[in-house]
Every structure is written in C-alpha cells, then in structure tokens.
C-alpha positions in Angstrom: 9.0 -30.4 25.4 12.8 -31.0 25.0 12.4 -34.1 27.2 9.5 -35.6 24.8 12.0 -34.8 21.8 14.5 -36.6 23.3 12.4 -39.6 24.3 11.0 -39.8 20.6 14.5 -39.5 19.4 15.5 -42.4 21.3 12.7 -44.1 20.3 13.3 -43.7 16.9 17.1 -44.6 17.2 16.2 -47.5 19.2 13.3 -49.3 16.4 16.0 -48.7 13.8 19.1 -50.1 15.7 17.2 -53.4 16.7 13.9 -53.7 15.6 13.1 -57.2 17.0 13.8 -55.8 20.5 11.6 -53.0 19.6 8.9 -54.9 18.9 9.2 -57.2 22.0 9.2 -54.1 24.2 5.9 -52.9 22.7 4.3 -56.0 23.0 5.1 -55.8 26.5 4.0 -52.5 27.2 0.7 -53.5 25.4 0.4 -56.4 27.5 0.9 -54.7 30.7 -1.7 -52.1 29.6 -3.9 -55.0 28.6 -3.7 -56.7 31.7 -3.9 -53.2 34.1 -7.6 -52.8 32.2 -8.3 -56.5 32.5 -7.9 -56.2 36.4 -10.0 -52.7 36.4 -12.9 -54.4 34.3 -14.1 -57.9 34.2 -13.8 -57.8 30.4 -12.4 -60.9 29.1 -11.2 -59.7 25.5 -8.2 -57.2 27.1 -7.3 -60.5 29.4 -6.6 -62.6 26.4 -5.2 -59.9 24.4 -3.1 -59.3 27.1 -1.9 -62.7 27.5 -1.5 -63.3 23.7 0.8 -60.4 23.9 2.9 -61.8 26.6 2.9 -65.3 25.0 3.9 -63.9 21.6 6.7 -61.6 23.0 8.3 -64.5 25.5 8.4 -66.9 22.2 10.2 -63.9 20.7 12.8 -63.6 22.9 13.0 -67.4 23.1 13.6 -67.4 19.4 15.9 -64.2 19.4 18.3 -65.8 22.1 18.6 -69.3 20.3 19.8 -67.5 17.2 22.0 -65.1 18.9 23.1 -68.1 20.8 24.3 -69.8 17.9 26.2 -67.1 16.4 28.4 -66.3 19.2 31.2 -68.1 21.1 29.9 -67.7 24.7 26.6 -68.8 24.5 26.0 -68.5 28.7 26.5 -65.1 29.7 24.6 -63.8 32.7 22.6 -61.7 30.8 21.6 -64.2 28.4 20.7 -66.7 31.1 18.6 -64.2 32.9 17.0 -63.1 29.9 16.2 -66.9 29.3 14.5 -67.6 32.5 12.5 -64.3 32.4 11.4 -65.5 28.9 10.4 -68.9 30.3 8.9 -67.7 33.5 6.6 -65.3 31.2 5.6 -68.2 28.6 4.8 -70.2 31.6 2.6 -67.4 33.1 0.8 -67.0 30.1 0.0 -70.5 29.5 -1.2 -70.9 32.8 -3.1 -68.0 32.6 -4.9 -69.1 29.1 -5.3 -72.5 31.1 -7.5 -70.9 33.9 -9.3 -68.7 31.6 -10.2 -71.8 29.7 -11.4 -73.8 33.0 -13.2 -70.9 33.9 -15.3 -70.9 31.0 
C-alpha cells in the first residue's frame, strides 16, 4: 500500500512540476494501451485513437523542445537531440500509420 501511495504522490508532484511533460507522458501511455488493444482486436477506432495520441504527443514534444531551445544558451545538448530525434521518429511512424490506414480503406 505504501508503494501505491508513493507512486501516486510522485505522479501528483510530476504533474505540478512540469505539466506539459506529464500530459505528453499520459498521451503516450494511452497511445501504447490503444495500440496494444488494436493489435489484439481488429477494430480500427483503437488504431486511429492510438495514432492520434502519438501524433499529438510528438508534435507537443517538438514544440516544447523548440521553445526551450530558444530560451537556453546551449541548444544542442545530447539529451535534447535524442528527444527531438525520438519525437521525429514517432511523428513519422504515426503519419505512416495514418497513410497505411487510409490506403487500406
């Protein structure tokens, strides 16, 4: 029970400390859940919703990184580049998924 209480408190603190990252985390978590459901059941709404969450989260990450790059003196840190690369990769995968979904209709 203490473990759950600690996790819940950490979740609350992270949502208060950095709300955009918390929302992106929630969107990506829901996207993973929806895409897992879409692989188990052949329903398209789960796939569309999961890809939409991935698309929204990746665009949000890119915008957040762009804004934070303008504020700092050293915009090319390795962590920042990895985050941007991952966001572009997720963006490409979600666009490819939508294109494949539209093509299969």
